[in-house]
Phi, psi and omega in degrees: 000127185283157180275129175263133182297150187302329180287346174300331182301343178253022179243158169263155180237163180202188183293332184233028175148192187242148176230147185291142183202168177262160180282168179304147173290135178291341181261015181298146174296143188237143177222078188309137178203164174271123183237130174259126169259121177247105184205133191267344176273116186297327177292318182295312182302316181291325182284322175299317178301315177305315180296315182294317178300326180293333174279002177091008183275152167278128191233130175247144183230150174218137184263003177214164185292325184294313180290327173301312183294321181300311183298319175308317183285322186284319195254350176049060178294157178282343186195145178239124165266113197233115177290146181285311184265112185220145173291152178081306184205123184281173185287333175296318177294320178298312177304312181300315183295316187287327181289351174287340182216356188218147174253026181298133184300138181228127169252114184276133175245132186213146172271348177287141183251349180288146184299319184299324178290323181287322179296325186300317178295322182290326181287333177280351176118006171300140179276338179198171179211154175219144186251146171279143356288144176215165177276128173302330175299320183293312180305319179300324183288322177295316179303311182301318179296314181292326177293317178297313176297320180297317183293325181287323175297319183292317174303324182289334180268359180294144175290157183290328175242129174252120179242129175214121181065236178263005181254136177228147181232122179262096188295316179298326180270350183054047184238146172235150177228144174227121183050046176073001179258139178285147182231127181275115182245143172292166174300321179292314178300319180296318178295319179295320175301316183298319180301309182294320181290333182283350177225063184302138178096333186274137180278126172253127176286166177298321178298317179298317178297320176296315184297319188279326183270319189254331189065226182275358184274356187279132180233012189257205180255152181296335178289348172305325177304321181301327182291313178303313181294323178295318177295320174300315182300314182300324185274336183276331189216165184282329185239093175300335184285348181222072191294140177267316188265310180263111189255146176272128166259098187312125176084357184238296183173220181231158177217159178253124176242125182287000000 
């Protein structure tokens, strides 16, 4: 992938060149996620990656359809930015394949302007589309909107009681039990445990946990999460030095193992 000069971060891109635009606002609301970009133009992919990384996302890239589909299967991204015209396997085929087993949000990117082309992706299950040329700032905003909508829909579908292994969370009662014994958790401890249990096996960084539990109201240090996790371990198991449920991914963050 070629290197894009720093000033490119303040430009919009399109099928035939760049147009002037402004860079993201530093104070924008952030919702960190793992995002896969499937785009065969290296400059476009790099610029989109730059903007999404500035919003705190973990970004994966693929330059052709075959690799893009493979990464989607292996990495389980939270959202896919998918170009329509790709070598090897086009965006329509990738979208059709993904919808056979996954509801991952997809934003389709296309240089085509005909309505039929845009509708084809939406009918196959794409959540949104954007046409080239476009502003990376607009794409970042669409990513944020789709992630927010997806999170709201997921929460609406969430069960009243979540059980994994020997741990259960009763959301209406805000109550936790471990091996059938009640455990008194603070609001923050309950919310952190809920974040981890809703995606078992996935590693969450401290910043991701802060964003999902506190949002914009957090004014402390990210290491505060370590203290809350330590308290959770002490309450969930007999030996905090050998945790069963909440595991550390050293240098990255925490995950829940049932």
